[in-house]
C-alpha positions in Angstrom: 0.0 0.0 0.0 1.3 3.4 -0.9 0.6 5.7 2.1 2.4 8.6 0.3 0.8 11.6 -1.4 2.5 10.9 -4.7 3.5 7.9 -7.0 6.3 5.7 -5.8 8.5 3.4 -7.8 9.5 0.1 -6.1 11.5 -2.9 -7.1 9.8 -6.1 -6.2 12.2 -9.1 -5.7 10.7 -12.6 -5.2 12.7 -15.9 -4.9 11.4 -18.3 -7.5 12.8 -21.3 -9.2 16.1 -20.9 -7.5 16.7 -17.3 -8.4 15.4 -13.8 -7.5 12.9 -12.4 -10.0 12.8 -8.6 -10.2 10.1 -6.1 -11.4 10.0 -2.4 -11.3 6.6 -1.0 -10.6 4.9 2.4 -9.9 2.2 2.5 -7.3 -0.3 5.4 -7.1 -1.1 7.2 -3.8 -3.5 5.1 -1.7 -3.2 2.1 -4.1 -2.5 -1.5 -3.2 -0.7 -4.1 -5.3 -0.2 -7.7 -4.5 2.6 -9.7 -6.1 3.2 -13.4 -6.9 5.8 -15.4 -8.7 4.9 -18.4 -10.9 7.0 -20.2 -13.5 9.7 -17.5 -13.3 7.3 -14.5 -13.8 6.3 -11.9 -11.3 2.6 -11.0 -11.7 0.9 -8.1 -9.9 -2.7 -7.0 -9.5 -4.3 -4.0 -8.1 -6.3 -4.8 -5.0 -7.7 -3.0 -2.0 -8.0 -4.0 1.5 -11.7 -4.4 2.4 -12.9 -1.0 3.6 -9.3 0.2 3.8 -8.6 -2.5 6.4 -4.9 -2.7 6.9 -2.0 -2.6 9.4 -2.6 0.9 11.0 0.4 0.8 13.4 2.9 1.3 10.6 4.7 4.6 11.0 2.9 5.7 14.2 4.3 6.8 17.5 4.8 4.3 20.3 5.5 5.1 23.9 6.3 2.8 26.9 6.5 3.1 30.6 10.1 2.3 30.5 12.6 0.6 28.3 16.2 -0.4 27.8 18.1 2.3 25.7 18.9 -0.3 22.9 15.3 -1.7 23.0 13.1 1.3 21.9 9.3 1.1 21.8 9.3 2.1 18.2 11.0 -1.4 17.5 7.6 -3.1 17.7 6.5 -1.4 14.5 9.7 -1.2 12.5 9.2 -4.6 10.7 12.6 -5.7 11.6 12.6 -9.0 13.6 16.1 -8.4 15.0 15.0 -5.3 17.0 12.6 -5.4 19.9 11.2 -3.4 22.8 12.3 -4.5 26.3 11.1 -3.1 29.6 13.3 -2.3 32.5 10.9 -3.9 35.0 9.0 -7.2 35.3 5.3 -6.6 34.7 2.7 -7.6 37.4 -1.0 -7.1 37.9 -0.2 -4.3 40.4 2.6 -2.7 38.2 1.9 -3.6 34.6 4.1 -2.4 31.7 2.2 -0.4 29.1 3.0 0.2 25.4 0.8 2.8 23.7 0.4 3.2 19.9 -0.7 6.8 19.0 -2.7 6.4 15.7 -2.9 10.2 14.9 -6.6 9.9 13.9 -9.6 7.8 14.8 -9.7 4.3 13.5 -12.0 1.3 13.9 -9.8 -1.6 14.9 -10.5 -5.3 15.8 -7.3 -7.3 15.6 -3.7 -7.2 17.0 -0.9 -9.5 15.9 2.0 -9.9 18.4 5.4 -11.4 17.9 7.1 -11.9 21.4 10.8 -11.6 22.0 12.8 -14.8 22.8 12.4 -15.9 26.4 10.6 -12.8 27.8 7.4 -12.3 25.9 4.2 -11.1 27.5 1.9 -13.7 29.1 -1.3 -11.8 30.2 -2.1 -8.9 27.9 -4.9 -6.5 27.9 -5.7 -4.6 24.8 -7.2 -1.2 25.7 -8.5 1.6 23.5 -9.0 5.4 24.0 -10.1 8.4 22.1 -8.5 11.0 24.4 -5.3 9.1 25.5 -6.5 9.3 29.2 -9.6 7.3 29.5 -9.1 3.6 28.4 -11.6 0.8 27.8 -10.5 -2.8 27.8 -11.3 -4.4 24.4 -10.0 -7.9 25.5 -7.7 -9.7 28.0 -5.8 -12.7 26.6 -3.1 -15.2 27.7 -0.4 -15.6 25.1 1.7 -18.5 24.5 5.4 -18.7 25.1 6.5 -18.5 21.5 8.1 -16.1 19.0 5.5 -17.0 16.3 2.8 -14.5 15.4 -0.2 -14.7 17.7 -3.5 -13.0 16.9 -5.6 -11.1 19.5 -9.1 -10.5 18.0 -11.7 -8.2 19.6 -15.0 -6.4 18.7 -14.7 -3.5 16.4 -13.6 -0.6 18.5 -13.0 3.1 17.7 -9.6 4.2 18.9 -7.0 7.1 18.6 -4.8 5.3 21.1 -4.3 1.6 21.6 -2.6 0.4 24.8 -1.1 -3.1 25.4 -1.1 -3.5 29.1 1.1 -6.4 30.0 0.4 -7.9 33.4 2.9 -10.8 33.4 5.8 -12.1 31.3 7.4 -15.4 30.5 10.7 -13.8 31.4 12.3 -13.5 34.9 13.2 -9.8 34.8 11.3 -7.9 32.1 9.0 -8.2 29.1 9.8 -7.9 25.4 8.0 -7.7 22.0 9.6 -8.0 18.6 6.7 -6.8 16.4 3.0 -5.9 16.4 0.5 -5.3 13.7 -2.7 -3.5 14.6 -5.5 -3.9 12.0 -8.2 -1.5 11.3 -9.6 1.2 9.0 -10.0 5.0 9.1 -13.1 6.2 10.7 
């Protein structure tokens, strides 16, 4: 998806039949294109997410209660698996660790994908939403697995300008860590 206000040129590279196949394409503002490779040829088609439904956390601001200097909150949306957020403290029910994604607009959201860090991923997580950044409503509370695979947290359609991950426990002994998140929704 091109979130820019002008056309962009991109080189798509897909491994197919033992080699990388490359294609240079232009994508218009707001347009989506999907690519696939078959028999050594890259094909693309224009397509849209239903109702603009997409990962709305990309490029947004993320804050945290605390974090290690080399493990910034922004790392959870940078799409780089080797970077991650890590808290200074171990989360508990009485002293949870919060990550807040500021959406810079109101979106209807209903799904959050989480990829935990090795050995210290969150265990109990509350997904909370807010319009004003002060008053939060809990959309759902889940117990995640001790894995670095993507885990999906689904909840009812909720309007939000801020989405908070409140972590009440961790699989780690000293802190909590998240490698990536994807928050799905559409503009209001």
